[in-house]
Every structure is written in structure tokens, then in C-alpha cells.
C-alpha positions in Angstrom: 16.3 3.4 2.9 12.8 1.8 2.8 11.7 -1.8 2.6 10.6 -1.8 -1.0 11.6 -4.9 -3.0 13.1 -4.4 -6.4 12.5 -6.9 -9.2 14.5 -6.7 -12.4 13.2 -8.6 -15.5 14.6 -9.6 -18.8 17.6 -11.5 -17.5 19.2 -13.5 -20.2 22.7 -14.3 -18.9 24.4 -15.3 -15.7 26.5 -12.1 -15.9 23.4 -9.9 -16.1 21.8 -11.8 -13.2 24.8 -11.4 -11.0 25.2 -7.8 -11.9 21.7 -6.7 -11.1 21.7 -8.6 -7.8 25.1 -7.0 -6.9 23.5 -3.6 -7.5 20.7 -4.4 -5.0 17.9 -6.2 -6.8 15.9 -8.6 -4.6 14.2 -10.6 -7.4 15.4 -11.5 -10.9 13.0 -12.4 -13.6 13.7 -14.9 -16.5 11.3 -15.8 -19.3 11.8 -19.5 -20.3 10.1 -22.5 -21.8 10.4 -25.3 -24.3 8.0 -23.6 -26.7 9.1 -20.2 -28.0 6.4 -17.6 -27.0 8.1 -14.3 -26.2 11.1 -12.3 -27.6 14.2 -13.0 -25.5 12.7 -16.2 -24.0 15.4 -18.6 -22.9 15.4 -22.4 -22.9 14.7 -24.3 -19.7 18.4 -25.3 -19.6 19.6 -21.7 -19.9 17.3 -20.6 -17.1 18.4 -23.5 -15.0 22.0 -22.4 -15.4 21.3 -18.8 -14.5 19.3 -19.8 -11.4 22.1 -22.2 -10.3 24.8 -19.6 -10.6 23.5 -16.4 -8.9 23.9 -15.1 -5.4 21.9 -17.2 -2.9 19.9 -14.2 -1.6 18.1 -13.6 -4.9 14.5 -14.6 -5.4 14.4 -16.5 -8.7 11.3 -15.7 -10.7 10.4 -17.6 -13.9 7.9 -16.2 -16.3 5.5 -18.0 -18.6 2.8 -16.6 -20.8 1.4 -20.1 -21.6 -2.0 -21.0 -20.3 -1.6 -24.7 -21.0 -1.2 -26.6 -17.8 0.7 -29.5 -19.4 3.2 -27.2 -21.1 3.8 -25.2 -17.9 4.3 -28.4 -15.9 6.7 -29.8 -18.5 8.8 -26.6 -18.2 8.7 -26.9 -14.4 9.8 -30.5 -14.5 13.2 -29.1 -15.8 13.6 -26.1 -13.6 11.4 -24.9 -10.7 11.9 -21.2 -9.8 11.3 -19.9 -6.4 8.3 -18.0 -7.9 6.4 -18.9 -11.0 5.1 -15.7 -12.7 1.9 -16.3 -14.7 1.7 -13.5 -17.3 -0.5 -15.0 -20.1 -4.2 -14.4 -20.8 -5.6 -14.3 -17.2 -8.9 -15.7 -18.4 -7.1 -18.7 -19.9 -5.8 -20.1 -16.6 -8.5 -20.2 -14.0 -7.8 -20.2 -10.2 -8.5 -23.9 -9.9 -5.8 -24.6 -12.5 -3.4 -22.4 -10.5 -4.3 -24.4 -7.4 -3.4 -27.6 -9.3 0.0 -26.2 -10.3 0.6 -25.5 -6.6 -0.3 -29.1 -5.8 2.0 -30.5 -8.4 5.0 -28.3 -7.3 4.8 -27.9 -3.6 7.0 -25.2 -2.2 6.9 -23.1 -5.4 5.3 -19.7 -5.0 3.0 -18.1 -7.6 3.0 -14.6 -8.9 -0.2 -13.7 -10.8 0.0 -10.8 -13.2 -3.0 -8.6 -13.1 -3.9 -6.3 -16.1 -4.6 -2.9 -14.4 -7.6 -1.4 -16.2 -10.8 -0.4 -14.5 -12.9 -2.4 -12.0 -12.0 -5.7 -13.7 -8.6 -5.6 -12.0 -10.2 -5.6 -8.5 -12.4 -8.5 -9.5 -9.4 -10.5 -10.7 -7.7 -9.8 -7.3 -10.6 -11.3 -5.4 -10.7 -14.4 -7.7 -7.0 -15.2 -7.5 -5.8 -14.1 -4.1 -6.4 -17.5 -2.5 -4.0 -19.2 -4.9 -1.4 -16.4 -5.2 1.6 -15.4 -3.2 2.3 -12.2 -5.1 0.4 -10.0 -7.5 2.2 -8.2 -10.3 0.2 -5.1 -11.3 1.0 -4.5 -14.9 0.0 -2.7 -18.1 -1.7 -4.7 -20.8 -1.4 -3.5 -24.4 -4.6 -3.1 -26.3 -5.4 -6.3 -28.3 -2.8 -8.3 -26.5 -3.5 -11.5 -24.6 -0.2 -11.5 -22.6 0.2 -9.0 -19.7 3.2 -6.7 -19.5 6.4 -5.9 -21.5 4.8 -2.7 -22.9 7.0 0.0 -21.4 3.8 1.9 -20.6 2.6 3.1 -17.3 -1.0 2.9 -16.0 -3.1 4.3 -13.2 -1.1 4.2 -10.0 -4.1 5.3 -8.0 -5.8 2.1 -9.1 -2.7 0.3 -8.0 -3.1 1.9 -4.6 -6.8 0.7 -4.4 -5.7 -2.8 -5.2 -2.8 -2.7 -2.7 -5.3 -1.6 0.0 -7.8 -4.3 -1.0 -5.7 -7.4 -0.5 -3.2 -8.9 2.0 -1.3 -10.5 -0.9 2.0 -8.5 -1.6 1.7 -6.4 -4.7 4.6 -5.5 -7.0 3.9 -2.7 -9.5 5.2 -2.8 -13.0 4.7 -1.0 -16.3 6.8 1.7 -17.7 8.8 2.3 -14.5 12.2 3.9 -14.6 14.6 5.9 -12.4 12.6 9.1 -13.1 9.1 8.0 -12.2 9.5 5.1 -9.8 9.5 7.3 -6.6 6.2 8.9 -7.7 4.8 5.4 -8.4 5.8 4.2 -5.0 4.4 7.2 -3.1 1.2 6.9 -5.1 0.6 3.2 -4.7 2.6 2.1 -1.6 3.4 -1.3 -3.0 5.4 -4.3 -1.6 7.8 -3.9 -4.6 8.5 -2.5 -8.0 9.5 -4.1 -11.3 11.5 -2.9 -14.3 12.0 -4.5 -17.6 11.9 -2.2 -20.6 13.5 0.9 -19.1 16.6 -0.9 -17.6 17.6 -2.4 -21.0 20.3 -1.2 -23.3 18.9 0.8 -26.2 20.2 -1.8 -28.6 20.8 -5.0 -26.6 21.6 -7.0 -29.7 24.7 -4.8 -30.3 26.2 -5.1 -26.8 27.2 -7.9 -24.4 24.2 -8.4 -22.1 20.7 -6.9 -22.1 20.6 -5.0 -18.9 22.2 -1.6 -18.8 24.1 -1.4 -15.4 23.8 2.4 -15.3 20.0 2.3 -15.8 19.7 -0.6 -13.4 21.6 1.2 -10.6 19.7 4.4 -11.1 16.4 2.5 -10.9 17.3 0.6 -7.8 18.8 3.6 -6.0 15.7 5.7 -6.8 13.4 3.0 -5.6 15.2 2.2 -2.4 15.8 5.8 -1.5 12.2 6.9 -1.9 10.9 8.6 1.2 7.4 7.5 2.1 
């Protein structure tokens, strides 16, 4: 077993959270806020309940796609995750604003999503690494402002170049599943891997819970058993 960290996103219930942690996930990701911005987004109160009722070893990650400092701060006044994942338009929240968030909420870590496409990704890394505790290297859909939740892979060799360029731990995301995560790990040598789309039930509205335990277990096992 290697030292790869596994992050599972799209958590919408205490039951799902406890299940994925029980199967070996290190980080759980929840999208929440007072203003509805993403499908499946929870209220601040729902996120608070999940974070308060999971196994203590889990790193609790809260996602926002907002780039409004006042809105983000208002959400954080209700529940502060271990890690705040900034996944909105990267040009809409400058490094100095991220630094201000850190000042307002001492002890909270920051995970900055990076859209992996060409040389711009490396430029973003240099701009944000002084205010970031983790980078999430993710796929950005054409025409979208938010980063991630596409179910699509990107260039893992570019991920490798990013990982080698910074001392900030990098988690790779974007279209990862049990069948390709080992190849992605060997190609990019990241700190961790993330799964959202491909560990969901096919029709989550028709079943209890969103995360498919069979897919979650297969993903975690494949990641943790990758030989480097």
C-alpha cells in the first residue's frame, strides 16, 4: 500500500460520509452555501451536521464556487471546514483575497482548484502557491467559469510537470475511476487523487444516498494499491 491520499467528493449525507471514510477515504468533500450555485449543493446547516458526525480521522473539505469574499465569509461563519476548496472562476478571486480569507479564519486550510490546460496552469500555480495548502488539479469544461465536476480527464503529464514545480501537495481530479486511477497516479505522482462523478450511483435520485459503495471501494482500493 502506498501513501496516496484519497478524496471523495459529492457527499450529501452523514451515511454516505461515514461509508466512504469507512472504506478508506482520507478526505470527504461537501459543496455547501447559503446561495444555491451548484447541483447537489447543501445548506450550511446540512454540511455542519455531516462534519460533526463523521469519523474524527477524516479531513473535512468544503467547496465553494463563489468568488464573492463576503458570501464565502458568511458561509464560513456558520461552518468552518478543515479545508476550504475554492473552485470558482480562478480569475475572480485573486491571491490577495485568498490571503484575506486566511486572516479571517485562522487555522483553516485552503485548497485552490487549478484548471489544467496549457502553460496557464503553471502560471496559476506560481501565483497561488504562497496562499494555498493544497492544489486540486482538475478539468475545466469549455465555456464554464467553475472548475471541475466534468467527469472528464485531462493531460496527466501536465499534472506531473505541476507536481514537480511546487512544494504544495497536489491532488489530481477529473474523470478518475477505478480503471484509470492507477495510470494517473503513475503518470503524475501526486499527493492524492479525487473522485466525484465516477463514484456516484448512475441514478442517485432513485436510490438512498449518492455515492455507490461498490464504485467507491473499487476506486479506493485501486488508488491505494497502485505500485509506484
